[in-house]
C-alpha distance (Angstrom), angle and dihedral (degrees) to the residues before:
residue distance angle dihedral
X1 . . .
X2 3.80 . .
X3 3.80 90.6 .
X4 3.82 90.6 51.6
X5 3.81 91.4 50.5
X6 3.79 90.5 48.7
X7 3.81 91.7 49.7
X8 3.82 92.8 48.8
X9 3.78 91.0 46.9
X10 3.81 91.6 53.2
X11 3.82 93.6 41.7
X12 3.81 92.7 55.1
X13 3.77 98.8 35.9
X14 3.80 122.5 123.5
X15 3.81 89.6 -112.8
X16 3.81 91.6 55.8
X17 3.80 92.5 46.2
X18 3.79 90.6 51.8
X19 3.79 90.1 49.6
X20 3.80 93.6 48.9
X21 3.82 94.9 39.8
X22 3.82 106.8 35.6
X23 3.81 90.1 179.6
X24 3.82 87.2 76.7
X25 3.81 87.9 64.8
X26 3.80 101.3 47.1
X27 3.81 103.5 29.9
X28 3.83 96.5 72.6
X29 3.82 87.9 55.9
X30 3.81 93.5 49.1
X31 3.82 114.4 126.7
X32 3.79 138.1 179.7
X33 3.83 91.6 -98.9
X34 3.80 88.0 59.4
X35 3.80 90.8 50.9
X36 3.80 92.7 55.9
X37 3.81 93.2 53.1
X38 3.80 92.8 44.2
X39 3.83 94.0 50.0
X40 3.81 93.9 49.8
X41 3.81 93.5 44.9
X42 3.80 94.1 42.9
X43 3.80 94.4 51.4
X44 3.82 91.6 44.4
X45 3.80 90.6 53.2
X46 3.81 88.4 46.2
X47 3.79 90.7 57.3
X48 3.80 87.5 52.2
X49 3.79 97.8 46.9
X50 3.82 96.5 49.0
X51 3.83 96.0 68.8
X52 3.81 91.8 32.3
X53 3.80 91.6 53.4
X54 3.79 92.1 52.4
X55 3.80 90.7 46.1
X56 3.80 97.2 45.2
X57 3.80 91.0 52.0
X58 3.80 86.0 64.9
X59 3.81 89.7 56.3
X60 3.81 89.2 50.3
X61 3.83 87.9 49.7
X62 3.79 91.6 -123.9
X63 3.82 131.7 125.1
X64 3.86 111.0 -81.1
X65 3.81 96.1 -108.5
X66 3.81 90.8 66.6
X67 3.78 89.7 67.2
X68 3.81 88.5 59.9
X69 3.82 92.7 41.9
X70 3.82 85.3 58.8
X71 3.80 94.3 49.7
X72 3.81 107.5 66.5
X73 3.83 115.7 37.9
X74 3.81 93.5 57.5
X75 3.82 89.9 54.2
X76 3.81 91.2 55.9
X77 3.81 95.5 45.1
X78 3.79 94.9 46.3
X79 3.80 90.5 54.9
X80 3.82 89.2 66.6
X81 3.81 100.5 36.9
X82 3.82 108.4 25.9
X83 3.80 125.8 101.7
X84 3.83 97.1 -158.9
X85 3.78 122.0 79.6
X86 3.80 91.3 -158.0
X87 3.80 107.5 47.3
X88 3.79 116.4 102.7
X89 3.79 118.0 -165.0
X90 3.78 124.8 -143.0
X91 3.81 144.5 90.1
X92 3.80 118.6 -23.5
X93 3.79 133.2 -171.5
X94 3.81 95.3 -111.9
X95 3.80 94.7 44.6
X96 3.81 89.3 48.2
X97 3.81 89.5 53.2
X98 3.81 90.3 49.5
X99 3.80 89.0 49.9
X100 3.79 90.2 54.2
X101 3.81 88.9 52.6
X102 3.80 98.0 46.6
X103 3.79 106.3 15.8
X104 3.79 100.3 59.5
X105 3.79 123.6 88.7
X106 3.77 128.8 -144.3
X107 3.80 90.1 -137.8
X108 3.81 100.8 56.2
X109 3.83 117.2 15.4
X110 3.82 119.5 -147.3
X111 3.80 90.9 19.6
X112 3.83 115.4 137.7
X113 3.82 99.2 -150.0
X114 3.81 96.3 99.5
X115 3.81 92.6 41.1
X116 3.81 91.2 54.1
X117 3.83 91.8 46.9
X118 3.79 87.6 51.2
X119 3.80 90.3 52.2
X120 3.81 91.3 49.9
X121 3.79 95.7 52.3
X122 3.80 95.0 36.7
X123 3.79 86.9 59.1
X124 3.79 92.7 50.0
X125 3.82 92.8 47.4
X126 3.80 92.3 48.1
X127 3.81 92.5 49.8
X128 3.80 91.0 50.0
X129 3.81 90.0 49.3
X130 3.79 89.4 50.9
X131 3.81 94.5 49.8
X132 3.82 89.8 47.5
X133 3.82 91.4 48.6
X134 3.81 93.7 -120.7
X135 3.79 96.6 146.2
X136 3.81 89.3 112.3
X137 3.83 89.1 75.4
X138 3.80 89.1 85.3
X139 3.82 88.6 67.0
X140 3.81 89.6 71.1
X141 3.81 90.4 66.6
X142 3.79 106.2 82.8
X143 3.78 123.4 -142.1
X144 3.84 94.1 -113.0
X145 3.82 89.3 55.6
X146 3.81 91.3 48.6
X147 3.79 90.8 48.6
X148 3.80 93.3 47.4
X149 3.79 89.8 49.2
X150 3.81 96.1 48.0
X151 3.81 92.4 43.9
X152 3.80 91.7 51.8
X153 3.81 90.4 44.9
X154 3.80 91.9 51.4
X155 3.81 92.4 52.1
X156 3.81 92.4 43.9
X157 3.80 92.1 49.9
X158 3.79 95.0 44.1
X159 3.80 93.8 46.9
X160 3.78 89.9 46.4
X161 3.80 89.1 59.8
X162 3.80 94.3 54.4
X163 3.79 89.2 86.5
X164 3.82 89.7 61.2
X165 3.79 92.2 41.8
X166 3.81 90.4 53.2
X167 3.80 96.9 35.0
X168 3.81 93.6 -119.6
X169 3.81 124.2 159.7
X170 3.79 132.9 -154.0
X171 3.82 98.3 30.3
X172 3.85 113.3 156.6
X173 3.82 121.4 -128.8
X174 3.82 98.5 -130.4
X175 3.81 105.1 102.4
X176 3.81 100.8 -130.4
X177 3.80 92.9 43.8
X178 3.78 89.6 43.6
X179 3.80 91.4 55.9
X180 3.80 92.1 47.5
X181 3.81 95.1 47.0
X182 3.80 93.3 44.4
X183 3.78 92.9 55.8
X184 3.79 91.6 41.1
X185 3.81 92.0 54.7
X186 3.81 98.0 43.2
X187 3.85 90.2 109.8
X188 3.83 86.9 63.5
X189 3.82 91.9 60.1
X190 3.81 116.1 141.8
X191 3.81 102.5 -130.4
X192 3.82 92.1 -156.6
X193 3.78 91.8 55.7
X194 3.81 91.2 45.7
X195 3.81 92.9 51.5
X196 3.79 91.9 46.0
X197 3.81 91.6 49.1
X198 3.79 96.1 46.3
X199 3.81 93.0 46.5
X200 3.80 90.0 49.4
X201 3.80 91.2 50.8
X202 3.80 93.1 49.3
X203 3.81 91.7 49.8
X204 3.79 91.7 47.5
X205 3.81 91.7 51.7
X206 3.82 91.7 48.3
X207 3.81 92.9 48.4
X208 3.81 90.8 48.4
X209 3.80 88.9 52.2
X210 3.82 89.9 50.7
X211 3.81 91.4 49.7
X212 3.81 91.8 51.7
X213 3.81 95.1 47.4
X214 3.80 114.3 132.3
X215 3.80 116.0 -151.9
X216 3.80 118.5 -144.4
X217 3.79 98.3 -145.1
X218 3.77 120.2 172.7
X219 3.76 114.2 -108.8
X220 3.80 114.0 -102.3
X221 3.82 95.0 17.2
X222 3.83 113.1 128.6
X223 3.80 110.6 -138.4
X224 3.80 120.5 -139.7
X225 3.79 115.5 -104.4
X226 3.81 90.6 -117.3
X227 3.83 90.3 58.6
X228 3.79 92.3 49.6
X229 3.81 92.0 48.1
X230 3.81 93.9 46.9
X231 3.81 91.6 49.6
X232 3.78 90.4 49.0
X233 3.80 91.2 50.5
X234 3.81 91.5 49.1
X235 3.80 90.0 49.6
X236 3.80 91.7 48.5
X237 3.82 92.4 48.9
X238 3.82 90.1 47.8
X239 3.78 91.6 48.3
X240 3.81 93.1 48.9
X241 3.82 91.6 40.9
X242 3.80 93.6 126.2
X243 3.78 91.5 56.7
X244 3.81 91.8 43.7
X245 3.82 92.8 52.7
X246 3.81 94.9 43.5
X247 3.82 93.1 48.6
X248 3.81 91.5 47.4
X249 3.82 92.0 47.5
X250 3.81 91.1 47.9
X251 3.80 89.6 50.6
X252 3.81 91.4 52.7
X253 3.81 91.4 47.7
X254 3.82 91.7 49.2
X255 3.83 90.8 49.4
X256 3.80 91.1 51.2
X257 3.80 92.1 49.1
X258 3.78 89.9 49.3
X259 3.80 86.5 61.8
X260 3.83 91.2 45.4
X261 3.80 92.2 -107.8
X262 3.80 103.1 141.1
X263 3.81 102.0 177.4
X264 3.82 104.7 123.5
X265 3.80 128.2 80.7
X266 3.81 104.3 -121.3
X267 3.79 134.9 -164.4
X268 3.79 89.8 -115.1
X269 3.77 129.4 -162.9
X270 3.80 116.9 -3.6
X271 3.76 123.9 -164.9
X272 3.78 107.1 -100.1
X273 3.77 127.3 -129.6
X274 3.78 135.9 17.2
X275 3.80 121.3 -42.8
X276 3.83 116.3 -106.3
X277 3.80 116.4 -100.8
X278 3.80 103.4 -119.6
X279 3.79 144.3 131.1
X280 3.84 111.5 -83.8
X281 3.79 117.8 -100.1
X282 3.79 112.3 -108.8
X283 3.80 94.5 -165.3
X284 3.79 131.4 55.8
X285 3.79 123.1 -141.6
X286 3.79 108.1 -153.7
X287 3.81 96.4 172.4
X288 3.81 137.5 3.0
X289 3.80 89.3 -93.8
X290 3.81 102.6 34.0
X291 3.80 130.9 65.9
X292 3.80 127.4 177.5
X293 3.81 110.8 -135.5
X294 3.78 129.1 -131.4
X295 3.81 93.1 -105.0
X296 3.78 93.1 56.5
X297 3.80 91.9 47.6
X298 3.81 90.9 50.4
X299 3.80 90.1 49.1
X300 3.79 89.1 51.4
X301 3.81 91.0 54.2
X302 3.81 92.2 47.2
X303 3.80 113.9 149.5
X304 3.79 90.0 13.4
X305 3.79 88.9 86.5
X306 3.81 88.5 66.5
X307 3.81 102.8 30.5
X308 3.83 99.3 47.2
X309 3.86 95.0 55.4
X310 3.81 89.6 44.5
X311 3.81 94.4 51.3
X312 3.80 90.1 45.7
X313 3.80 90.3 51.7
X314 3.80 91.2 47.6
X315 3.81 94.9 51.4
X316 3.79 97.6 43.2
X317 3.81 98.1 44.9
X318 3.81 92.8 45.1
X319 3.81 92.0 49.7
X320 3.80 93.6 43.4
X321 3.80 93.8 51.0
X322 3.81 92.8 45.8
X323 3.80 94.6 54.0
X324 3.80 93.6 38.4
X325 3.82 88.6 58.8
X326 3.78 91.3 44.7
X327 3.81 94.5 51.1
X328 3.81 97.6 35.0
X329 3.78 104.8 -112.7
X330 3.79 135.6 101.5
X331 3.79 136.3 -119.5
X332 3.79 130.7 -151.0
X333 3.84 107.1 -126.6
X334 3.80 96.9 -157.3
X335 3.80 91.9 49.0
X336 3.81 87.9 49.3
X337 3.79 87.6 55.7
X338 3.79 90.3 52.3
X339 3.80 91.5 47.5
X340 3.80 92.5 48.8
X341 3.80 91.6 45.7
X342 3.81 92.3 50.3
X343 3.81 90.0 47.2
X344 3.81 91.5 53.3
X345 3.80 93.6 42.5
X346 3.82 94.7 52.4
X347 3.81 92.6 38.2
X348 3.80 89.0 60.2
X349 3.83 87.3 65.2
X350 3.83 88.8 63.2
X351 3.83 95.6 46.9
X352 3.80 97.2 -98.0
X353 3.76 125.0 158.0
X354 3.88 117.1 -136.9
X355 3.79 115.3 -55.5
X356 3.78 136.3 -169.6
X357 3.79 140.0 164.7
X358 3.80 113.8 -51.2
X359 3.80 116.7 -139.1
X360 3.81 96.1 -159.2
X361 3.80 94.9 47.8
X362 3.80 92.2 41.7
X363 3.81 88.0 55.0
X364 3.81 89.7 50.6
X365 3.79 90.3 47.5
X366 3.80 92.5 51.9
X367 3.80 94.4 44.0
X368 3.82 90.6 49.1
X369 3.80 91.1 61.2
X370 3.80 102.5 -106.6
X371 3.79 110.8 -176.5
X372 3.80 104.7 -170.6
X373 3.83 139.8 4.6
X374 3.83 86.6 -91.5
X375 3.81 88.0 87.7
X376 3.80 86.2 81.3
X377 3.80 90.5 64.9
X378 3.80 91.2 64.3
X379 3.81 92.0 45.4
X380 3.80 89.7 52.2
X381 3.81 92.8 46.4
X382 3.81 91.3 52.7
X383 3.81 90.9 52.2
X384 3.81 91.1 47.8
X385 3.81 89.7 49.9
X386 3.81 90.9 50.1
X387 3.80 91.4 50.4
X388 3.78 91.5 48.7
X389 3.81 98.6 45.6
X390 3.80 114.3 11.0
X391 3.82 106.7 47.8
X392 3.84 93.6 101.0
X393 3.81 88.8 59.8
X394 3.80 92.6 53.7
X395 3.81 87.4 71.8
X396 3.81 90.3 80.8
X397 3.80 98.3 52.5
X398 3.84 108.9 116.0
X399 3.80 116.9 -127.3
X400 3.81 88.6 -135.4
X401 3.83 91.3 59.4
X402 3.81 91.2 51.9
X403 3.81 89.2 47.2
X404 3.81 89.0 53.7
X405 3.82 89.9 51.5
X406 3.81 91.0 52.5
X407 3.81 97.0 43.9
X408 3.81 94.4 49.7
X409 3.82 90.1 46.0
X410 3.81 96.9 52.3
X411 3.79 100.4 40.1
X412 3.81 90.0 78.1
X413 3.80 88.2 60.1
X414 3.82 90.9 71.5
X415 3.80 107.4 88.4
X416 3.80 107.6 -170.2
X417 3.81 93.3 170.4
X418 3.80 92.7 72.9
X419 3.81 90.7 67.8
X420 3.80 91.1 61.2
X421 3.80 91.6 43.2
X422 3.80 93.9 52.0
X423 3.79 91.1 46.5
X424 3.80 89.4 57.1
X425 3.80 98.3 38.2
X426 3.81 109.2 32.1
X427 3.79 119.7 -7.7
X428 3.79 92.6 -171.2
X429 3.82 91.8 69.4
X430 3.80 88.7 62.7
X431 3.83 87.8 74.0
X432 3.85 96.9 68.3
X433 3.79 90.2 37.4
X434 3.81 94.9 54.5
X435 3.79 92.7 37.8
X436 3.80 91.3 54.5
X437 3.79 91.2 44.1
X438 3.82 97.5 48.4
X439 3.81 98.0 37.2
X440 3.82 90.2 51.0
X441 3.80 87.9 64.9
X442 3.79 97.0 41.2
X443 3.82 102.0 40.0
X444 3.79 102.7 14.7
X445 3.81 137.1 -89.7
X446 3.80 94.0 -81.5
X447 3.83 93.8 54.9
X448 3.79 92.2 41.4
X449 3.79 93.5 60.1
X450 3.83 92.6 44.0
X451 3.82 91.2 51.7
X452 3.79 90.2 47.2
X453 3.80 92.5 50.9
X454 3.80 90.4 48.3
X455 3.80 93.7 51.1
X456 3.79 92.0 44.4
X457 3.80 91.2 53.3
X458 3.81 90.5 47.2
X459 3.80 90.2 54.7
X460 3.80 90.1 50.6
X461 3.79 94.8 45.2
X462 3.81 99.2 41.6
X463 3.83 95.5 79.1
X464 3.80 87.9 49.8
X465 3.79 92.1 53.1
X466 3.81 95.0 39.5
X467 3.81 107.0 35.3
X468 3.77 120.8 -172.8
X469 3.83 109.8 -98.8
X470 3.81 128.9 -163.6
X471 3.79 124.0 -175.0
X472 3.79 131.7 -159.2
X473 3.78 133.8 -160.4
X474 3.78 101.4 -120.3
X475 3.78 122.4 107.8
X476 3.81 91.1 -115.8
X477 3.79 111.6 63.7
X478 3.80 115.9 -154.4
X479 3.82 117.4 -146.9
X480 3.80 114.1 -162.8
X481 3.82 117.2 177.5
X482 3.79 111.3 -177.2
X483 3.84 103.4 -152.3
X484 3.80 141.1 20.0
X485 3.80 117.0 -29.4
X486 3.78 108.9 -135.2
X487 3.77 140.0 144.7
X488 3.86 106.7 -72.0
X489 3.81 96.6 71.5
X490 3.79 100.6 25.0
X491 3.79 99.0 97.9
X492 3.81 92.9 42.7
X493 3.80 93.0 53.4
X494 3.80 90.7 45.6
X495 3.80 90.5 53.9
X496 3.78 91.1 50.0
X497 3.77 92.9 49.7
X498 3.80 91.2 45.7
X499 3.81 91.6 50.8
X500 3.79 98.1 43.3
X501 3.78 103.7 32.3
X502 3.79 108.4 23.4
X503 3.80 107.3 39.5
X504 3.79 99.9 30.9
X505 3.78 121.8 118.5
X506 3.80 90.7 -98.1
X507 3.81 119.6 37.2
X508 3.79 110.8 -118.5
X509 3.80 136.5 -156.8
X510 3.79 122.2 -124.4
X511 3.80 132.0 -146.1
X512 3.80 119.5 -166.9
X513 3.79 113.5 -154.4
X514 3.83 109.5 -155.3
X515 3.79 96.9 178.1
X516 3.82 93.8 116.3
X517 3.81 98.2 33.3
X518 3.79 112.2 113.5
X519 3.80 102.8 176.5
X520 3.80 147.0 10.2
X521 3.81 135.7 -166.4
X522 3.81 141.9 -151.8
X523 3.80 94.2 -95.3
X524 3.77 88.2 63.0
X525 3.80 90.9 54.1
X526 3.79 90.3 57.2
X527 3.77 91.1 47.4
X528 3.78 92.4 50.9
X529 3.78 90.1 55.7
X530 3.81 89.5 56.2
X531 3.79 93.9 42.4
X532 3.80 90.8 51.0
X533 3.78 89.3 55.2
X534 3.81 90.2 49.6
X535 3.79 91.9 50.5
X536 3.76 93.1 47.4
X537 3.79 91.4 49.0
X538 3.81 92.2 52.1
X539 3.80 94.2 39.0
X540 3.81 94.0 -120.6
X541 3.80 119.9 152.5
X542 3.81 120.7 -135.2
X543 3.78 130.0 -168.0
X544 3.81 134.5 177.6
X545 3.78 131.7 -141.5
X546 3.78 140.7 -175.6
X547 3.82 100.2 17.3
X548 3.79 117.6 166.7
X549 3.80 113.0 -118.6
X550 3.80 94.6 -109.0
X551 3.82 92.2 49.7
X552 3.79 92.4 45.5
X553 3.79 88.8 52.4
X554 3.83 91.2 53.6
X555 3.80 92.7 48.0
X556 3.77 93.3 48.0
X557 3.82 91.4 47.2
X558 3.82 88.0 62.7
X559 3.84 87.1 64.4
X560 3.78 94.4 -141.4
X561 3.82 109.5 -174.6
X562 3.79 117.4 -104.4
X563 3.80 93.0 3.5
X564 3.81 114.2 170.6
X565 3.78 133.2 -177.2
X566 3.81 132.5 -169.9
X567 3.77 130.4 -165.1
X568 3.80 95.0 -129.5
X569 3.80 139.3 24.2
X570 3.79 90.2 -118.8
X571 3.80 92.1 58.0
X572 3.81 91.9 49.6
X573 3.83 93.3 47.6
X574 3.79 92.0 46.9
X575 3.80 91.6 50.5
X576 3.78 92.4 49.7
X577 3.82 92.6 46.1
X578 3.79 92.8 51.8
X579 3.78 94.4 54.9
X580 3.80 102.8 26.7
X581 3.83 100.6 89.1
X582 3.78 97.5 49.5
X583 3.79 90.2 44.5
X584 3.81 94.0 51.6
X585 3.77 90.9 47.9
X586 3.78 90.5 53.1
X587 3.82 91.3 46.7
X588 3.84 90.7 76.2
X589 3.77 95.2 51.9
X590 3.77 123.4 95.8
X591 3.78 93.2 -114.6
X592 3.82 96.4 45.8
X593 3.76 93.3 125.0
X594 3.78 94.1 57.3
X595 3.79 91.4 46.5
X596 3.85 91.3 47.0
X597 3.79 89.6 55.8
X598 3.79 89.2 55.4
X599 3.81 91.9 56.0
X600 3.84 114.1 111.6
X601 3.79 108.0 -90.4
X602 3.77 96.1 -123.7
X603 3.83 90.6 73.6
X604 3.79 98.4 59.1
X605 3.80 118.2 53.8
X606 3.71 138.8 138.8
X607 3.76 126.5 -138.8
X608 3.78 110.5 -133.2
X609 3.76 91.0 -166.1
X610 3.79 109.8 65.6
X611 3.85 97.7 128.3
X612 3.75 118.7 86.4
X613 3.73 144.2 -160.8
X614 3.74 102.1 -142.0
X615 3.80 130.9 17.0
X616 3.82 118.2 -35.1
X617 3.75 126.6 -153.5
X618 3.77 125.1 -160.4
X619 3.77 103.2 -163.8
X620 3.78 138.7 -179.8
X621 3.81 118.4 -156.3
X622 3.78 117.0 -96.6
X623 3.80 92.3 -108.0
X624 3.82 90.4 69.1
X625 3.78 105.6 96.9
X626 3.74 140.6 163.3
X627 3.78 103.6 65.2
X628 3.77 128.8 109.4
X629 3.81 98.7 -112.9
X630 3.78 93.1 -173.5
X631 3.76 88.7 65.4
X632 3.78 95.1 49.8
X633 3.77 106.4 36.4
X634 3.78 124.8 90.9
X635 3.77 117.5 -155.7
X636 3.79 116.2 -131.9
X637 3.79 120.0 -117.0
X638 3.76 93.4 -120.7
């Protein structure tokens, strides 16, 4: 009862509330100067997310309005729960691609039911991960795997938009078939769409260049107000370039239609107004007489329940840490997981597909001078206003202009420099990178990243399971692992010791040096029991040296018979040398076993910690000569 009271007291303390609702910390300090920065940044991000939302819905293979449905609720929720002032939540290119993979149904294409269910459960899973402090999971995804995944995603997304850029119809979604069909149908290209798309891309590139311009002003020179204002306007136009291009393209399309020139592929009618706030549907009615049940929908989503929360975690934490370092503050990863989970969970009630932190919009938010997470409120309000009032105007937006927005946005995701870097630094890491990259095209993005993670973990674990072993020629063999001794390499080291020390022509003694060993596990205890039996059977003496107090306590708690430990290697070797000759002589007599049992206990001991996390080395001092080392050494993988 006392423990329950203590837990409840801590759970509902002011400190816990401030940790779970960061707004409680910064809101009392909020001032008018903060409001100005948040309004400007929030509206600027809003101008960015409006065209991106419409465009990303195409990647997710959903009607355009769902991109906007996904762009406002997360902004509101993150304001209350987020620990980063810069992150802006909403649809992203990669998450939209994942939604297309897992959120579409075979029964009713372009239906949002599965995508909304995915959002609902992704939010729940992410919140649970946050409360259980599981944010560290992202550390198991190596940078080469992330890069291979994002590079493959950028090419997949960009190539998937060629059909809209060229005005082609009937292009499949599977990457290899999509490539084949796109090239096969190039003669059917709509020239008007192509011109519109190319012009939009050129303008977007030029405006991005203008936004990134660096002015070489002399230090101490005061610039005229007109220069400052003009630079600020150019920066604002460059920042809102997506909105500028989309509005201009829509204006051209509307002017052409006014003259009865219907030559461009347009977005078309979009459902007007805000989505209703309601619990997601967990069934799908595909006809008046047929309904797909919850179980079938869940089966259709499959691995998406695991991959979508993981990708969301990866994007948000990476973005949050990057901008926290840039702007000199810190984030709390587990609280970010809770914030992202809550944003997804509540967004599912307004028909959103899965959302996460957006790198491009977070960069805009930071560059626009956002002061607190409240900037998201103004972004969300602008999206709500657009849904309420502007949806009829979205009809005129050309598909080619949205394709240009997407293509120019994702091309920066392809980092070709890392290939050269890895080649110079560590060629082995190219394997998971290329595997992720290639398999993402052949099997799909979701399988590509899983294969990459698997290979990356194998590369990390291989040295643990196959430690580097060196053998000497002296009667006393020195075993020197250099890190923790745990299960991956235990059996391998045991086999090596058995081969080299126990069944050789001359029985040998073994000294285990634990000076560099930082940890052991239960698997090692079981192994030591078996190794002790082997040593006893072959009449080989074993001693230990240099164990840390906590490791020695674990070994002794196993109560292994005749266990002995010495402070230094020299002491162990000296002890074994003093008693070795008499012991070997007695080993050939008929009563050797009885005499062995009478031997002082410090000369027969078993190390319960032969496995290792990290490379192991079994070494013999340099003075041990006379053995063919090429026949007894095993080269490490790395």
